[in-house]
PDB file of N, CA, C and O in Angstrom, chain B, residues numbered from 101:
ATOM      1  N   MET B 101      71.440  42.940 166.340  1.00  0.00           N
ATOM      2  CA  MET B 101      70.584  43.517 165.319  1.00  0.00           C
ATOM      3  C   MET B 101      70.449  45.024 165.505  1.00  0.00           C
ATOM      4  O   MET B 101      70.296  45.765 164.534  1.00  0.00           O
ATOM      5  N   ARG B 102      70.505  45.466 166.739  1.00  0.00           N
ATOM      6  CA  ARG B 102      70.328  46.879 167.034  1.00  0.00           C
ATOM      7  C   ARG B 102      71.433  47.733 166.393  1.00  0.00           C
ATOM      8  O   ARG B 102      71.152  48.842 165.938  1.00  0.00           O
ATOM      9  N   ARG B 103      72.657  47.256 166.347  1.00  0.00           N
ATOM     10  CA  ARG B 103      73.773  48.009 165.769  1.00  0.00           C
ATOM     11  C   ARG B 103      73.602  48.200 164.268  1.00  0.00           C
ATOM     12  O   ARG B 103      74.022  49.230 163.740  1.00  0.00           O
ATOM     13  N   ILE B 104      73.026  47.284 163.588  1.00  0.00           N
ATOM     14  CA  ILE B 104      72.805  47.383 162.147  1.00  0.00           C
ATOM     15  C   ILE B 104      71.635  48.320 161.850  1.00  0.00           C
ATOM     16  O   ILE B 104      71.683  49.088 160.889  1.00  0.00           O
ATOM     17  N   THR B 105      70.603  48.261 162.659  1.00  0.00           N
ATOM     18  CA  THR B 105      69.407  49.056 162.431  1.00  0.00           C
ATOM     19  C   THR B 105      69.683  50.553 162.521  1.00  0.00           C
ATOM     20  O   THR B 105      69.193  51.312 161.685  1.00  0.00           O
ATOM     21  N   SER B 106      70.446  50.992 163.502  1.00  0.00           N
ATOM     22  CA  SER B 106      70.715  52.421 163.685  1.00  0.00           C
ATOM     23  C   SER B 106      71.396  53.056 162.464  1.00  0.00           C
ATOM     24  O   SER B 106      70.938  54.104 162.009  1.00  0.00           O
ATOM     25  N   PRO B 107      72.465  52.469 161.917  1.00  0.00           N
ATOM     26  CA  PRO B 107      73.077  53.071 160.728  1.00  0.00           C
ATOM     27  C   PRO B 107      72.130  53.095 159.522  1.00  0.00           C
ATOM     28  O   PRO B 107      72.148  54.039 158.732  1.00  0.00           O
ATOM     29  N   ILE B 108      71.320  52.073 159.387  1.00  0.00           N
ATOM     30  CA  ILE B 108      70.377  52.035 158.270  1.00  0.00           C
ATOM     31  C   ILE B 108      69.368  53.164 158.396  1.00  0.00           C
ATOM     32  O   ILE B 108      69.054  53.833 157.412  1.00  0.00           O
ATOM     33  N   ILE B 109      68.862  53.375 159.597  1.00  0.00           N
ATOM     34  CA  ILE B 109      67.906  54.461 159.819  1.00  0.00           C
ATOM     35  C   ILE B 109      68.563  55.808 159.538  1.00  0.00           C
ATOM     36  O   ILE B 109      67.941  56.676 158.927  1.00  0.00           O
ATOM     37  N   CYS B 110      69.804  55.999 159.971  1.00  0.00           N
ATOM     38  CA  CYS B 110      70.526  57.256 159.720  1.00  0.00           C
ATOM     39  C   CYS B 110      70.690  57.508 158.221  1.00  0.00           C
ATOM     40  O   CYS B 110      70.500  58.633 157.759  1.00  0.00           O
ATOM     41  N   VAL B 111      71.037  56.483 157.470  1.00  0.00           N
ATOM     42  CA  VAL B 111      71.195  56.624 156.026  1.00  0.00           C
ATOM     43  C   VAL B 111      69.867  56.991 155.380  1.00  0.00           C
ATOM     44  O   VAL B 111      69.828  57.862 154.512  1.00  0.00           O
ATOM     45  N   LEU B 112      68.788  56.348 155.783  1.00  0.00           N
ATOM     46  CA  LEU B 112      67.470  56.663 155.216  1.00  0.00           C
ATOM     47  C   LEU B 112      67.053  58.090 155.538  1.00  0.00           C
ATOM     48  O   LEU B 112      66.485  58.772 154.684  1.00  0.00           O
ATOM     49  N   LEU B 113      67.322  58.552 156.747  1.00  0.00           N
ATOM     50  CA  LEU B 113      66.994  59.931 157.108  1.00  0.00           C
ATOM     51  C   LEU B 113      67.830  60.924 156.309  1.00  0.00           C
ATOM     52  O   LEU B 113      67.326  61.973 155.907  1.00  0.00           O
ATOM     53  N   LEU B 114      69.093  60.608 156.076  1.00  0.00           N
ATOM     54  CA  LEU B 114      69.961  61.475 155.276  1.00  0.00           C
ATOM     55  C   LEU B 114      69.453  61.576 153.847  1.00  0.00           C
ATOM     56  O   LEU B 114      69.419  62.664 153.272  1.00  0.00           O
ATOM     57  N   ILE B 115      69.062  60.456 153.280  1.00  0.00           N
ATOM     58  CA  ILE B 115      68.527  60.451 151.918  1.00  0.00           C
ATOM     59  C   ILE B 115      67.233  61.248 151.855  1.00  0.00           C
ATOM     60  O   ILE B 115      67.013  61.991 150.898  1.00  0.00           O
ATOM     61  N   ALA B 116      66.385  61.109 152.846  1.00  0.00           N
ATOM     62  CA  ALA B 116      65.107  61.820 152.869  1.00  0.00           C
ATOM     63  C   ALA B 116      65.275  63.307 153.132  1.00  0.00           C
ATOM     64  O   ALA B 116      64.338  64.075 152.917  1.00  0.00           O
ATOM     65  N   GLY B 117      66.449  63.731 153.592  1.00  0.00           N
ATOM     66  CA  GLY B 117      66.681  65.130 153.914  1.00  0.00           C
ATOM     67  C   GLY B 117      66.509  66.072 152.745  1.00  0.00           C
ATOM     68  O   GLY B 117      66.210  67.248 152.948  1.00  0.00           O
ATOM     69  N   CYS B 118      66.684  65.604 151.558  1.00  0.00           N
ATOM     70  CA  CYS B 118      66.480  66.415 150.371  1.00  0.00           C
ATOM     71  C   CYS B 118      65.081  66.078 149.870  1.00  0.00           C
ATOM     72  O   CYS B 118      64.916  65.289 148.939  1.00  0.00           O
ATOM     73  N   SER B 119      64.079  66.683 150.498  1.00  0.00           N
ATOM     74  CA  SER B 119      62.681  66.316 150.265  1.00  0.00           C
ATOM     75  C   SER B 119      62.293  66.381 148.802  1.00  0.00           C
ATOM     76  O   SER B 119      62.800  67.206 148.043  1.00  0.00           O
ATOM     77  N   GLY B 120      61.396  65.507 148.424  1.00  0.00           N
ATOM     78  CA  GLY B 120      60.932  65.477 147.048  1.00  0.00           C
ATOM     79  C   GLY B 120      61.602  64.385 146.241  1.00  0.00           C
ATOM     80  O   GLY B 120      61.043  63.930 145.243  1.00  0.00           O
ATOM     81  N   GLY B 121      62.772  63.958 146.643  1.00  0.00           N
ATOM     82  CA  GLY B 121      63.432  62.850 145.981  1.00  0.00           C
ATOM     83  C   GLY B 121      64.157  63.237 144.707  1.00  0.00           C
ATOM     84  O   GLY B 121      64.040  64.358 144.212  1.00  0.00           O
ATOM     85  N   ILE B 122      64.902  62.285 144.195  1.00  0.00           N
ATOM     86  CA  ILE B 122      65.671  62.477 142.979  1.00  0.00           C
ATOM     87  C   ILE B 122      64.732  62.614 141.794  1.00  0.00           C
ATOM     88  O   ILE B 122      63.758  61.871 141.673  1.00  0.00           O
ATOM     89  N   GLY B 123      65.025  63.559 140.929  1.00  0.00           N
ATOM     90  CA  GLY B 123      64.213  63.772 139.740  1.00  0.00           C
ATOM     91  C   GLY B 123      63.011  64.668 139.991  1.00  0.00           C
ATOM     92  O   GLY B 123      62.166  64.832 139.110  1.00  0.00           O
ATOM     93  N   ALA B 124      62.925  65.251 141.186  1.00  0.00           N
ATOM     94  CA  ALA B 124      61.790  66.102 141.520  1.00  0.00           C
ATOM     95  C   ALA B 124      61.830  67.400 140.722  1.00  0.00           C
ATOM     96  O   ALA B 124      62.896  67.981 140.519  1.00  0.00           O
ATOM     97  N   ALA B 125      60.667  67.845 140.273  1.00  0.00           N
ATOM     98  CA  ALA B 125      60.564  69.120 139.561  1.00  0.00           C
ATOM     99  C   ALA B 125      60.622  70.251 140.577  1.00  0.00           C
ATOM    100  O   ALA B 125      59.918  70.230 141.586  1.00  0.00           O
ATOM    101  N   GLU B 126      61.446  71.212 140.310  1.00  0.00           N
ATOM    102  CA  GLU B 126      61.642  72.356 141.194  1.00  0.00           C
ATOM    103  C   GLU B 126      61.609  73.630 140.356  1.00  0.00           C
ATOM    104  O   GLU B 126      61.669  73.587 139.127  1.00  0.00           O
ATOM    105  N   LYS B 127      61.512  74.770 141.053  1.00  0.00           N
ATOM    106  CA  LYS B 127      61.681  76.041 140.370  1.00  0.00           C
ATOM    107  C   LYS B 127      62.500  76.950 141.259  1.00  0.00           C
ATOM    108  O   LYS B 127      62.516  76.794 142.480  1.00  0.00           O
ATOM    109  N   VAL B 128      63.182  77.900 140.641  1.00  0.00           N
ATOM    110  CA  VAL B 128      64.004  78.863 141.361  1.00  0.00           C
ATOM    111  C   VAL B 128      63.088  79.900 142.008  1.00  0.00           C
ATOM    112  O   VAL B 128      62.215  80.465 141.349  1.00  0.00           O
ATOM    113  N   VAL B 129      63.293  80.144 143.298  1.00  0.00           N
ATOM    114  CA  VAL B 129      62.531  81.169 144.021  1.00  0.00           C
ATOM    115  C   VAL B 129      63.471  81.950 144.933  1.00  0.00           C
ATOM    116  O   VAL B 129      64.449  81.403 145.442  1.00  0.00           O
ATOM    117  N   GLY B 130      63.175  83.210 145.135  1.00  0.00           N
ATOM    118  CA  GLY B 130      63.899  84.016 146.102  1.00  0.00           C
ATOM    119  C   GLY B 130      65.160  84.685 145.619  1.00  0.00           C
ATOM    120  O   GLY B 130      65.841  85.340 146.408  1.00  0.00           O
ATOM    121  N   ALA B 131      65.498  84.547 144.347  1.00  0.00           N
ATOM    122  CA  ALA B 131      66.691  85.223 143.839  1.00  0.00           C
ATOM    123  C   ALA B 131      66.455  86.731 143.772  1.00  0.00           C
ATOM    124  O   ALA B 131      67.392  87.517 143.911  1.00  0.00           O
ATOM    125  N   GLY B 132      65.218  87.125 143.562  1.00  0.00           N
ATOM    126  CA  GLY B 132      64.874  88.545 143.501  1.00  0.00           C
ATOM    127  C   GLY B 132      64.667  89.008 142.070  1.00  0.00           C
ATOM    128  O   GLY B 132      65.158  88.381 141.132  1.00  0.00           O
ATOM    129  N   PRO B 133      63.941  90.105 141.900  1.00  0.00           N
ATOM    130  CA  PRO B 133      63.603  90.567 140.558  1.00  0.00           C
ATOM    131  C   PRO B 133      64.807  91.076 139.755  1.00  0.00           C
ATOM    132  O   PRO B 133      64.786  91.050 138.524  1.00  0.00           O
ATOM    133  N   ASP B 134      65.843  91.534 140.441  1.00  0.00           N
ATOM    134  CA  ASP B 134      67.003  92.095 139.738  1.00  0.00           C
ATOM    135  C   ASP B 134      68.264  91.267 139.944  1.00  0.00           C
ATOM    136  O   ASP B 134      69.373  91.770 139.764  1.00  0.00           O
ATOM    137  N   ASP B 135      68.100  89.995 140.322  1.00  0.00           N
ATOM    138  CA  ASP B 135      69.257  89.150 140.594  1.00  0.00           C
ATOM    139  C   ASP B 135      69.033  87.766 140.000  1.00  0.00           C
ATOM    140  O   ASP B 135      67.915  87.417 139.621  1.00  0.00           O
ATOM    141  N   LEU B 136      70.090  86.990 139.922  1.00  0.00           N
ATOM    142  CA  LEU B 136      70.030  85.637 139.368  1.00  0.00           C
ATOM    143  C   LEU B 136      70.645  84.658 140.361  1.00  0.00           C
ATOM    144  O   LEU B 136      71.608  84.991 141.052  1.00  0.00           O
ATOM    145  N   LEU B 137      70.090  83.454 140.432  1.00  0.00           N
ATOM    146  CA  LEU B 137      70.677  82.378 141.210  1.00  0.00           C
ATOM    147  C   LEU B 137      71.817  81.790 140.398  1.00  0.00           C
ATOM    148  O   LEU B 137      71.650  81.486 139.217  1.00  0.00           O
ATOM    149  N   LYS B 138      72.968  81.631 141.022  1.00  0.00           N
ATOM    150  CA  LYS B 138      74.141  81.129 140.305  1.00  0.00           C
ATOM    151  C   LYS B 138      74.126  79.596 140.238  1.00  0.00           C
ATOM    152  O   LYS B 138      74.088  78.916 141.264  1.00  0.00           O
ATOM    153  N   LEU B 139      74.156  79.074 139.016  1.00  0.00           N
ATOM    154  CA  LEU B 139      74.330  77.642 138.778  1.00  0.00           C
ATOM    155  C   LEU B 139      75.834  77.412 138.760  1.00  0.00           C
ATOM    156  O   LEU B 139      76.538  77.971 137.918  1.00  0.00           O
ATOM    157  N   ARG B 140      76.329  76.596 139.681  1.00  0.00           N
ATOM    158  CA  ARG B 140      77.779  76.413 139.839  1.00  0.00           C
ATOM    159  C   ARG B 140      78.235  75.027 139.392  1.00  0.00           C
ATOM    160  O   ARG B 140      77.445  74.086 139.316  1.00  0.00           O
ATOM    161  N   ALA B 141      79.524  74.928 139.100  1.00  0.00           N
ATOM    162  CA  ALA B 141      80.118  73.675 138.633  1.00  0.00           C
ATOM    163  C   ALA B 141      80.222  72.632 139.747  1.00  0.00           C
ATOM    164  O   ALA B 141      80.361  71.443 139.461  1.00  0.00           O
ATOM    165  N   GLY B 142      80.159  73.053 140.992  1.00  0.00           N
ATOM    166  CA  GLY B 142      80.250  72.135 142.119  1.00  0.00           C
ATOM    167  C   GLY B 142      79.473  72.669 143.306  1.00  0.00           C
ATOM    168  O   GLY B 142      78.955  73.785 143.261  1.00  0.00           O
ATOM    169  N   PRO B 143      79.389  71.881 144.368  1.00  0.00           N
ATOM    170  CA  PRO B 143      78.582  72.248 145.533  1.00  0.00           C
ATOM    171  C   PRO B 143      79.307  73.186 146.503  1.00  0.00           C
ATOM    172  O   PRO B 143      79.827  72.745 147.528  1.00  0.00           O
ATOM    173  N   GLY B 144      79.335  74.457 146.179  1.00  0.00           N
ATOM    174  CA  GLY B 144      79.956  75.426 147.074  1.00  0.00           C
ATOM    175  C   GLY B 144      80.240  76.739 146.371  1.00  0.00           C
ATOM    176  O   GLY B 144      80.255  76.809 145.142  1.00  0.00           O
ATOM    177  N   LEU B 145      80.463  77.773 147.156  1.00  0.00           N
ATOM    178  CA  LEU B 145      80.697  79.104 146.603  1.00  0.00           C
ATOM    179  C   LEU B 145      82.022  79.215 145.853  1.00  0.00           C
ATOM    180  O   LEU B 145      82.187  80.121 145.037  1.00  0.00           O
ATOM    181  N   GLY B 146      82.953  78.328 146.106  1.00  0.00           N
ATOM    182  CA  GLY B 146      84.258  78.387 145.461  1.00  0.00           C
ATOM    183  C   GLY B 146      84.282  77.842 144.041  1.00  0.00           C
ATOM    184  O   GLY B 146      85.308  77.931 143.367  1.00  0.00           O
ATOM    185  N   PHE B 147      83.179  77.282 143.575  1.00  0.00           N
ATOM    186  CA  PHE B 147      83.145  76.699 142.234  1.00  0.00           C
ATOM    187  C   PHE B 147      82.738  77.725 141.188  1.00  0.00           C
ATOM    188  O   PHE B 147      82.033  78.691 141.483  1.00  0.00           O
ATOM    189  N   LYS B 148      83.189  77.501 139.976  1.00  0.00           N
ATOM    190  CA  LYS B 148      82.920  78.386 138.842  1.00  0.00           C
ATOM    191  C   LYS B 148      81.413  78.521 138.595  1.00  0.00           C
ATOM    192  O   LYS B 148      80.665  77.549 138.693  1.00  0.00           O
ATOM    193  N   VAL B 149      80.986  79.743 138.275  1.00  0.00           N
ATOM    194  CA  VAL B 149      79.593  80.003 137.923  1.00  0.00           C
ATOM    195  C   VAL B 149      79.388  79.625 136.456  1.00  0.00           C
ATOM    196  O   VAL B 149      80.090  80.119 135.574  1.00  0.00           O
ATOM    197  N   ILE B 150      78.424  78.749 136.207  1.00  0.00           N
ATOM    198  CA  ILE B 150      78.101  78.308 134.845  1.00  0.00           C
ATOM    199  C   ILE B 150      77.172  79.313 134.176  1.00  0.00           C
ATOM    200  O   ILE B 150      77.387  79.713 133.032  1.00  0.00           O
ATOM    201  N   MET B 151      76.130  79.715 134.913  1.00  0.00           N
ATOM    202  CA  MET B 151      75.168  80.690 134.392  1.00  0.00           C
ATOM    203  C   MET B 151      74.284  81.187 135.527  1.00  0.00           C
ATOM    204  O   MET B 151      74.274  80.609 136.614  1.00  0.00           O
ATOM    205  N   GLY B 152      73.542  82.262 135.271  1.00  0.00           N
ATOM    206  CA  GLY B 152      72.588  82.790 136.232  1.00  0.00           C
ATOM    207  C   GLY B 152      71.181  82.337 135.872  1.00  0.00           C
ATOM    208  O   GLY B 152      70.826  82.264 134.696  1.00  0.00           O
ATOM    209  N   LEU B 153      70.384  82.035 136.891  1.00  0.00           N
ATOM    210  CA  LEU B 153      69.022  81.554 136.685  1.00  0.00           C
ATOM    211  C   LEU B 153      68.031  82.517 137.341  1.00  0.00           C
ATOM    212  O   LEU B 153      68.119  82.755 138.545  1.00  0.00           O
ATOM    213  N   PRO B 154      67.093  83.073 136.578  1.00  0.00           N
ATOM    214  CA  PRO B 154      66.098  83.963 137.177  1.00  0.00           C
ATOM    215  C   PRO B 154      65.035  83.181 137.940  1.00  0.00           C
ATOM    216  O   PRO B 154      64.855  81.982 137.728  1.00  0.00           O
ATOM    217  N   ASP B 155      64.328  83.887 138.839  1.00  0.00           N
ATOM    218  CA  ASP B 155      63.194  83.282 139.540  1.00  0.00           C
ATOM    219  C   ASP B 155      62.246  82.658 138.524  1.00  0.00           C
ATOM    220  O   ASP B 155      62.020  83.211 137.448  1.00  0.00           O
ATOM    221  N   GLY B 156      61.698  81.508 138.875  1.00  0.00           N
ATOM    222  CA  GLY B 156      60.740  80.828 138.016  1.00  0.00           C
ATOM    223  C   GLY B 156      61.359  79.819 137.069  1.00  0.00           C
ATOM    224  O   GLY B 156      60.633  79.066 136.419  1.00  0.00           O
ATOM    225  N   THR B 157      62.698  79.782 136.974  1.00  0.00           N
ATOM    226  CA  THR B 157      63.356  78.806 136.101  1.00  0.00           C
ATOM    227  C   THR B 157      63.014  77.399 136.571  1.00  0.00           C
ATOM    228  O   THR B 157      63.144  77.093 137.756  1.00  0.00           O
ATOM    229  N   SER B 158      62.581  76.547 135.658  1.00  0.00           N
ATOM    230  CA  SER B 158      62.203  75.173 135.970  1.00  0.00           C
ATOM    231  C   SER B 158      63.445  74.281 135.956  1.00  0.00           C
ATOM    232  O   SER B 158      64.222  74.292 135.000  1.00  0.00           O
ATOM    233  N   LEU B 159      63.621  73.501 137.043  1.00  0.00           N
ATOM    234  CA  LEU B 159      64.785  72.631 137.198  1.00  0.00           C
ATOM    235  C   LEU B 159      64.345  71.221 137.569  1.00  0.00           C
ATOM    236  O   LEU B 159      63.236  71.006 138.058  1.00  0.00           O
ATOM    237  N   ILE B 160      65.239  70.266 137.325  1.00  0.00           N
ATOM    238  CA  ILE B 160      65.059  68.889 137.773  1.00  0.00           C
ATOM    239  C   ILE B 160      66.165  68.609 138.776  1.00  0.00           C
ATOM    240  O   ILE B 160      67.347  68.662 138.437  1.00  0.00           O
ATOM    241  N   ARG B 161      65.779  68.309 140.017  1.00  0.00           N
ATOM    242  CA  ARG B 161      66.773  68.035 141.051  1.00  0.00           C
ATOM    243  C   ARG B 161      67.253  66.596 140.935  1.00  0.00           C
ATOM    244  O   ARG B 161      66.449  65.672 140.813  1.00  0.00           O
ATOM    245  N   ARG B 162      68.571  66.411 140.973  1.00  0.00           N
ATOM    246  CA  ARG B 162      69.172  65.077 140.890  1.00  0.00           C
ATOM    247  C   ARG B 162      69.497  64.523 142.278  1.00  0.00           C
ATOM    248  O   ARG B 162      68.990  63.463 142.646  1.00  0.00           O
ATOM    249  N   ASP B 163      70.318  65.207 143.042  1.00  0.00           N
ATOM    250  CA  ASP B 163      70.680  64.788 144.386  1.00  0.00           C
ATOM    251  C   ASP B 163      71.194  66.000 145.148  1.00  0.00           C
ATOM    252  O   ASP B 163      71.434  67.054 144.560  1.00  0.00           O
ATOM    253  N   CYS B 164      71.361  65.850 146.454  1.00  0.00           N
ATOM    254  CA  CYS B 164      71.800  66.971 147.289  1.00  0.00           C
ATOM    255  C   CYS B 164      72.935  66.517 148.202  1.00  0.00           C
ATOM    256  O   CYS B 164      73.007  65.356 148.605  1.00  0.00           O
ATOM    257  N   VAL B 165      73.820  67.464 148.517  1.00  0.00           N
ATOM    258  CA  VAL B 165      74.921  67.218 149.434  1.00  0.00           C
ATOM    259  C   VAL B 165      75.061  68.427 150.348  1.00  0.00           C
ATOM    260  O   VAL B 165      74.661  69.536 149.993  1.00  0.00           O
ATOM    261  N   THR B 166      75.629  68.204 151.518  1.00  0.00           N
ATOM    262  CA  THR B 166      75.892  69.299 152.442  1.00  0.00           C
ATOM    263  C   THR B 166      77.374  69.624 152.410  1.00  0.00           C
ATOM    264  O   THR B 166      78.219  68.748 152.594  1.00  0.00           O
ATOM    265  N   GLU B 167      77.679  70.892 152.174  1.00  0.00           N
ATOM    266  CA  GLU B 167      79.060  71.379 152.177  1.00  0.00           C
ATOM    267  C   GLU B 167      79.122  72.606 153.075  1.00  0.00           C
ATOM    268  O   GLU B 167      78.398  73.578 152.856  1.00  0.00           O
ATOM    269  N   VAL B 168      79.977  72.563 154.077  1.00  0.00           N
ATOM    270  CA  VAL B 168      80.178  73.664 155.022  1.00  0.00           C
ATOM    271  C   VAL B 168      78.833  74.139 155.588  1.00  0.00           C
ATOM    272  O   VAL B 168      78.577  75.340 155.670  1.00  0.00           O
ATOM    273  N   GLY B 169      77.989  73.197 155.970  1.00  0.00           N
ATOM    274  CA  GLY B 169      76.715  73.509 156.586  1.00  0.00           C
ATOM    275  C   GLY B 169      75.626  73.995 155.651  1.00  0.00           C
ATOM    276  O   GLY B 169      74.549  74.372 156.111  1.00  0.00           O
ATOM    277  N   GLN B 170      75.875  73.996 154.357  1.00  0.00           N
ATOM    278  CA  GLN B 170      74.901  74.463 153.365  1.00  0.00           C
ATOM    279  C   GLN B 170      74.481  73.292 152.476  1.00  0.00           C
ATOM    280  O   GLN B 170      75.328  72.526 152.017  1.00  0.00           O
ATOM    281  N   LEU B 171      73.175  73.151 152.233  1.00  0.00           N
ATOM    282  CA  LEU B 171      72.671  72.093 151.365  1.00  0.00           C
ATOM    283  C   LEU B 171      72.707  72.569 149.921  1.00  0.00           C
ATOM    284  O   LEU B 171      72.120  73.597 149.582  1.00  0.00           O
ATOM    285  N   TRP B 172      73.402  71.812 149.069  1.00  0.00           N
ATOM    286  CA  TRP B 172      73.528  72.110 147.644  1.00  0.00           C
ATOM    287  C   TRP B 172      72.902  70.971 146.854  1.00  0.00           C
ATOM    288  O   TRP B 172      73.113  69.801 147.174  1.00  0.00           O
ATOM    289  N   CYS B 173      72.134  71.306 145.827  1.00  0.00           N
ATOM    290  CA  CYS B 173      71.490  70.280 145.011  1.00  0.00           C
ATOM    291  C   CYS B 173      72.023  70.328 143.583  1.00  0.00           C
ATOM    292  O   CYS B 173      72.164  71.394 142.984  1.00  0.00           O
ATOM    293  N   ARG B 174      72.313  69.139 143.059  1.00  0.00           N
ATOM    294  CA  ARG B 174      72.705  69.025 141.652  1.00  0.00           C
ATOM    295  C   ARG B 174      71.408  69.050 140.850  1.00  0.00           C
ATOM    296  O   ARG B 174      70.489  68.274 141.114  1.00  0.00           O
ATOM    297  N   VAL B 175      71.341  69.943 139.875  1.00  0.00           N
ATOM    298  CA  VAL B 175      70.125  70.130 139.096  1.00  0.00           C
ATOM    299  C   VAL B 175      70.441  70.148 137.605  1.00  0.00           C
ATOM    300  O   VAL B 175      71.590  70.311 137.194  1.00  0.00           O
ATOM    301  N   ALA B 176      69.388  69.976 136.807  1.00  0.00           N
ATOM    302  CA  ALA B 176      69.463  70.127 135.359  1.00  0.00           C
ATOM    303  C   ALA B 176      68.341  71.070 134.954  1.00  0.00           C
ATOM    304  O   ALA B 176      67.279  71.078 135.575  1.00  0.00           O
ATOM    305  N   LEU B 177      68.568  71.852 133.931  1.00  0.00           N
ATOM    306  CA  LEU B 177      67.503  72.714 133.425  1.00  0.00           C
ATOM    307  C   LEU B 177      66.442  71.842 132.777  1.00  0.00           C
ATOM    308  O   LEU B 177      66.768  70.954 131.989  1.00  0.00           O
ATOM    309  N   SER B 178      65.173  72.085 133.100  1.00  0.00           N
ATOM    310  CA  SER B 178      64.087  71.304 132.500  1.00  0.00           C
ATOM    311  C   SER B 178      64.050  71.483 130.986  1.00  0.00           C
ATOM    312  O   SER B 178      63.797  70.531 130.249  1.00  0.00           O
ATOM    313  N   ALA B 179      64.303  72.699 130.530  1.00  0.00           N
ATOM    314  CA  ALA B 179      64.249  72.998 129.102  1.00  0.00           C
ATOM    315  C   ALA B 179      65.492  72.530 128.353  1.00  0.00           C
ATOM    316  O   ALA B 179      65.461  72.394 127.130  1.00  0.00           O
ATOM    317  N   ALA B 180      66.586  72.282 129.073  1.00  0.00           N
ATOM    318  CA  ALA B 180      67.837  71.833 128.462  1.00  0.00           C
ATOM    319  C   ALA B 180      68.527  70.888 129.444  1.00  0.00           C
ATOM    320  O   ALA B 180      69.475  71.296 130.115  1.00  0.00           O
ATOM    321  N   PRO B 181      68.075  69.629 129.545  1.00  0.00           N
ATOM    322  CA  PRO B 181      68.583  68.699 130.555  1.00  0.00           C
ATOM    323  C   PRO B 181      70.086  68.429 130.497  1.00  0.00           C
ATOM    324  O   PRO B 181      70.654  67.906 131.456  1.00  0.00           O
ATOM    325  N   GLY B 182      70.728  68.775 129.398  1.00  0.00           N
ATOM    326  CA  GLY B 182      72.169  68.595 129.293  1.00  0.00           C
ATOM    327  C   GLY B 182      72.953  69.631 130.086  1.00  0.00           C
ATOM    328  O   GLY B 182      74.149  69.455 130.315  1.00  0.00           O
ATOM    329  N   ILE B 183      72.302  70.699 130.504  1.00  0.00           N
ATOM    330  CA  ILE B 183      72.945  71.733 131.307  1.00  0.00           C
ATOM    331  C   ILE B 183      72.693  71.405 132.769  1.00  0.00           C
ATOM    332  O   ILE B 183      71.560  71.461 133.247  1.00  0.00           O
ATOM    333  N   THR B 184      73.766  71.062 133.473  1.00  0.00           N
ATOM    334  CA  THR B 184      73.662  70.662 134.873  1.00  0.00           C
ATOM    335  C   THR B 184      74.634  71.459 135.726  1.00  0.00           C
ATOM    336  O   THR B 184      75.603  72.026 135.221  1.00  0.00           O
ATOM    337  N   GLY B 185      74.372  71.495 136.996  1.00  0.00           N
ATOM    338  CA  GLY B 185      75.242  72.168 137.941  1.00  0.00           C
ATOM    339  C   GLY B 185      74.633  72.090 139.325  1.00  0.00           C
ATOM    340  O   GLY B 185      73.710  71.312 139.566  1.00  0.00           O
ATOM    341  N   TYR B 186      75.151  72.895 140.230  1.00  0.00           N
ATOM    342  CA  TYR B 186      74.697  72.900 141.617  1.00  0.00           C
ATOM    343  C   TYR B 186      74.137  74.268 141.992  1.00  0.00           C
ATOM    344  O   TYR B 186      74.655  75.302 141.572  1.00  0.00           O
ATOM    345  N   VAL B 187      73.073  74.255 142.790  1.00  0.00           N
ATOM    346  CA  VAL B 187      72.495  75.474 143.348  1.00  0.00           C
ATOM    347  C   VAL B 187      72.230  75.255 144.831  1.00  0.00           C
ATOM    348  O   VAL B 187      72.095  74.118 145.284  1.00  0.00           O
ATOM    349  N   SER B 188      72.157  76.337 145.576  1.00  0.00           N
ATOM    350  CA  SER B 188      71.785  76.245 146.980  1.00  0.00           C
ATOM    351  C   SER B 188      70.330  75.811 147.083  1.00  0.00           C
ATOM    352  O   SER B 188      69.463  76.344 146.391  1.00  0.00           O
ATOM    353  N   ALA B 189      70.072  74.843 147.948  1.00  0.00           N
ATOM    354  CA  ALA B 189      68.703  74.343 148.140  1.00  0.00           C
ATOM    355  C   ALA B 189      67.779  75.417 148.709  1.00  0.00           C
ATOM    356  O   ALA B 189      66.558  75.298 148.610  1.00  0.00           O
ATOM    357  N   ASP B 190      68.350  76.464 149.301  1.00  0.00           N
ATOM    358  CA  ASP B 190      67.548  77.560 149.858  1.00  0.00           C
ATOM    359  C   ASP B 190      66.718  78.258 148.788  1.00  0.00           C
ATOM    360  O   ASP B 190      65.726  78.914 149.109  1.00  0.00           O
ATOM    361  N   TYR B 191      67.107  78.128 147.531  1.00  0.00           N
ATOM    362  CA  TYR B 191      66.438  78.824 146.433  1.00  0.00           C
ATOM    363  C   TYR B 191      65.592  77.900 145.556  1.00  0.00           C
ATOM    364  O   TYR B 191      65.237  78.255 144.432  1.00  0.00           O
ATOM    365  N   LEU B 192      65.276  76.726 146.072  1.00  0.00           N
ATOM    366  CA  LEU B 192      64.453  75.781 145.325  1.00  0.00           C
ATOM    367  C   LEU B 192      63.091  75.612 145.985  1.00  0.00           C
ATOM    368  O   LEU B 192      62.982  75.587 147.211  1.00  0.00           O
ATOM    369  N   SER B 193      62.062  75.498 145.164  1.00  0.00           N
ATOM    370  CA  SER B 193      60.715  75.280 145.664  1.00  0.00           C
ATOM    371  C   SER B 193      60.017  74.311 144.735  1.00  0.00           C
ATOM    372  O   SER B 193      60.177  74.368 143.516  1.00  0.00           O
ATOM    373  N   LYS B 194      59.235  73.413 145.332  1.00  0.00           N
ATOM    374  CA  LYS B 194      58.464  72.488 144.494  1.00  0.00           C
ATOM    375  C   LYS B 194      57.506  73.287 143.627  1.00  0.00           C
ATOM    376  O   LYS B 194      56.995  74.330 144.036  1.00  0.00           O
ATOM    377  N   LYS B 195      57.273  72.783 142.435  1.00  0.00           N
ATOM    378  CA  LYS B 195      56.361  73.450 141.508  1.00  0.00           C
ATOM    379  C   LYS B 195      54.967  73.451 142.019  1.00  0.00           C
ATOM    380  O   LYS B 195      54.067  73.974 141.361  1.00  0.00           O
TER     381      LYS B 195
END
């Protein structure tokens, strides 16, 4: 039983690593007054930039993944849920 329990606990901790859960309301913070957070087509700097998001933009977080040591979250714009992409989790804050 011990061998089964350890992987289950690891999976639960991994899921919990993106605090707030799926569908959590977030806002963009820390991009700066003269800069925009890049909404990208995929989880990483090598993906195409879809658009820039200013501080305070309201987002809905879907899920998060780690790529090259960086946590990236798939998000949708609260005002336009059909627009989705990935942003660095470093720039997200709960509302």
